[in-house]
C-alpha positions, -999 to 999 in steps of 0.1 A, spaced: -338 252 447 -330 286 459 -318 303 491 -309 272 511 -335 249 497 -363 274 496 -385 270 466 -401 291 438 -437 278 435 -462 280 407 -499 274 415 -522 269 385 -558 280 387 -580 310 394 -606 300 420 -613 300 457 -595 266 460 -563 281 445 -565 312 468 -568 288 498 -538 267 485 -517 299 481 -527 310 516 -516 276 530 -484 273 510 -473 308 521 -470 294 556 -444 268 545 -408 271 558 -397 258 524 -412 287 504 -392 315 487 -416 330 462 -451 320 449 -467 327 416 -503 319 404 -515 315 368 -539 331 360 -550 338 396 -576 364 405 -579 398 422 -577 383 457 -549 359 449 -529 389 436 -527 401 472 -508 370 482 -489 359 451 -476 372 418 -504 366 393 -494 357 357 -518 361 328 -515 325 315 -547 303 312 -547 271 332 -553 253 299 -523 269 281 -500 240 289 -471 251 267 -473 287 281 -472 274 316 -442 252 309 -424 280 292 -430 303 322 -419 276 347 -386 271 327 -380 308 323 -387 317 360 -368 287 373 -399 273 391 -389 245 414 -424 231 420 -458 234 403 -492 226 419 -522 221 397 -555 233 411 -582 224 385 -589 191 368 -588 202 331 -551 206 327 -545 174 346 -568 155 323 -551 172 293 -517 158 305 -499 188 321 -480 165 345 -467 144 317 -455 175 298 -438 190 328 -421 158 338 -409 152 303 -391 186 305 -376 179 339 -400 201 360 -414 188 392 -452 190 394 -479 179 419 -508 159 405 -516 127 387 -505 121 352 -529 119 323 -536 81 326 -542 84 363 -564 115 359 -588 94 338 -604 85 372 -620 119 370 -618 125 333 -640 95 324 -669 84 347 -672 52 325 -635 43 332 -640 50 369 -671 28 371 -655 -1 353 -624 3 375 -645 1 406 -664 -29 393 -631 -47 385 -615 -41 419 -648 -47 438 -649 -12 452 -684 -4 464 -704 19 442 -738 23 426 -750 -2 400 -745 13 365 -749 9 327 -728 28 301 -742 40 267 -728 57 236 -761 54 217 -789 78 226 -817 54 214 -804 25 235 -800 47 265 -836 60 261 -849 24 258 -830 14 290 -845 44 308 -880 37 296 -877 1 309 -864 13 343 -884 18 374 -875 43 401 -851 72 404 -818 72 386 -788 94 379 -777 103 344 -740 114 341 -720 128 312 -689 107 309 -664 135 306 -656 167 325 -686 191 331 -674 215 358 -691 196 385 -725 199 368 -726 168 347 -747 145 370 -784 149 368 -806 133 395 -838 120 379 -868 111 401 -885 94 372 -881 82 336 -894 114 321 -867 134 338 -841 109 328 -851 111 291 -849 148 294 -814 145 309 -804 123 280 -817 148 255 -797 176 272 -765 156 275 -764 135 243 -788 154 221 -783 191 228 -746 185 240 -750 210 269 -717 196 282 -701 194 247 -680 163 239 -682 152 275 -717 140 267 -708 116 238 -710 88 264 -733 86 295 -734 66 327 -768 57 340 -767 45 376 -790 38 405 -798 68 427 -781 62 460 -796 78 491 -777 91 521 -752 119 530 -723 128 508 -688 131 523 -655 142 506 -622 126 516 -589 141 505 -559 118 505 -523 126 494 -507 96 479 -474 88 462 -488 57 447 -481 36 478 -483 56 510 -514 77 520 -519 107 542 -555 117 549 -570 151 556 -602 156 576 -634 145 559 -657 173 547 -691 178 533 -699 199 502 -733 215 494 -738 212 457 -773 225 451 -778 262 446 -806 266 472 -813 258 509 -824 223 518 -804 209 488 -829 222 462 -823 236 427 -797 227 401 -762 214 409 -734 239 411 -696 237 416 -704 239 453 -721 265 475 -703 257 508 -686 231 529 -676 222 564 -652 200 583 -650 178 603 -680 156 596 -697 141 627 -714 116 604 -681 97 602 -668 84 635 -632 70 636 -642 34 630 -663 43 599 -635 65 586 -610 37 588 -634 13 571 -637 38 542 -599 39 540 -595 1 541 -623 -8 517 -623 21 492 -593 45 493 -565 20 497 -579 -4 472 -582 25 447 -545 33 450 -535 -3 448 -558 -9 418 -545 20 399 -509 7 404 -520 -27 391 -536 -10 360 -502 5 352 -516 40 361 -498 47 394 -516 75 411 -495 103 426 -511 135 439 -543 144 456 -571 117 454 -605 131 462 -630 103 470 -666 113 470 -685 90 493 -722 83 498 -731 70 532 -759 46 521 -780 23 543 -759 -5 529 -726 12 539 -703 37 523 -701 37 484 -681 57 459 -701 85 443 -672 99 423 -634 103 421 -617 137 415 -581 140 407 -575 173 426 -586 192 456 -623 199 458 -638 234 457 -651 246 481 -641 218 505 -604 228 503 -612 262 517 -625 246 549 -601 216 551 -569 236 548 -580 258 577 -575 228 600 -544 213 584 -516 219 609 -488 203 589 -466 219 562 -486 214 529 -457 221 506 -434 197 525 -461 170 521 -466 177 484 -429 175 476 -427 142 495 -456 130 475 -439 137 442 -406 123 454 -422 90 467 -414 99 504 -449 104 517 -443 76 543 -420 101 560 -447 126 566 -467 128 599 -498 148 590 -518 165 618 -551 183 619 -566 207 643 -595 196 665 -615 227 657 -642 232 631 -643 252 598 -672 263 577 -670 278 542 -699 298 526 -698 307 489 -713 340 478 -724 337 442 -737 359 414 -775 360 410 -785 336 382 -757 311 388 -754 283 378 -773 297 348 -767 331 332 -753 358 355 -738 393 351 -703 403 359 -686 437 368 -707 443 399 -687 463 425 -681 443 457 -688 462 490 -674 451 524 -640 435 516 -622 462 535 -641 453 567 -620 440 596 -632 404 601 -631 385 633 -600 365 641 -604 331 624 -625 344 595 -609 345 561 -622 357 526 -609 337 496 -616 352 462 -630 330 433 -646 351 405 -632 385 411 -611 412 393 -595 445 403 -606 474 382 -588 506 392 -585 495 428 -622 484 430 -629 447 434 -657 435 410 -674 403 403 -660 382 375 -676 348 378 -705 327 390 -690 318 424 -674 351 435 -662 348 471 -657 322 499 -660 332 535 -644 307 559 -645 307 597 -627 285 622 -639 281 657 -642 255 685 -674 239 673 -694 236 641 -722 257 657 -698 285 667 -681 284 633 -715 286 615 -725 317 636 -691 333 630 -690 327 592 -725 342 586 -715 373 606 -687 376 581 -709 369 551 -734 396 561 -706 422 559 -701 416 522 -725 424 493 -728 432 456 -758 436 433 -777 403 430 -754 385 455 -768 352 466 -757 325 492 -772 296 511 -781 302 547 -780 265 558 -744 255 552 -732 229 578 -766 228 596 -768 191 588 -739 186 612 -759 199 641 -781 168 639 -753 146 652 
């Protein structure tokens, strides 16, 4: 601790989620100085960016020791699954996130499905395969749509929705044969295709107590009307009118709390941010997936409405004191729209100059950088998802109107974005 309990913070990651985290953490009364590794051109406006990859665990630990970092926050899933929390804790450094055994909830879809089956947590029916021929035989004997998932991490793109057996066989060939997701495809989960709306719920947990943020909805497909291939997320909004208070409490009681209790019983106590992806099916809410970190781009919307001190809550999570935290959220609405490079999630070009970032946006509109770099004072594209424009307003409708006024001020060669983010919410 420094300067009367004020802290030196390290945020790990380089996307829009990490920019939003830095933005929120900077508001904490507990903050002294904030670093981000590796960060991006926008984060560099709000934090000291350090050129260390999020997967360079030793390099990150060495930096944390050298710079006397008091508290580290992990943004992406890969270092968590690799065991960065275990490494830091073994060296006496406090860090926010689940350890390697707990992070397997996201790191292995097969583990997560078996876990849910064991603890009777509602989810889609599933079968697990490590043999391509057996998986293909199962698919050929199956009627109706199904979802084929790579077992391991695939940057949010490892689940392929298959309307028929031909598409499912093709998905198996991509995942297990061509290894489009690398070693993540050595094992696959084939599950029933659930129908309904997807909802994301973020919960801080110290392994016993829970604090919940507002539910949000991601838009995973690249094109309007949820068409085209899956992406890391093209936009999000919060709150979700699909979930009234009684349903939200039901989800907490039947899914989120049993998950935390089950992980403790497994000898894998879960401490950090638990992301529960929910499908609101005709039979009731079921788990679509777990993630072991904040979602991207849901975080960019959800943190806009978080009124409590995020750093204070994170420290309490790590120290097992989350029961002391009284979390409050705004009653407004927030909408996030992702501006991506043309061609994403396939091949895309970088180094496109970005025009419009110097525009004075309306109060309540923020621009979080994702795939950007600064070349001689010029912001340029440096990734598939480039920017996140987020607006806060009194209603979902007014937030939608405001965010798209902001989006239209920004452009670069081959820029693309969805024009229907959050419009589902207007049906409720």
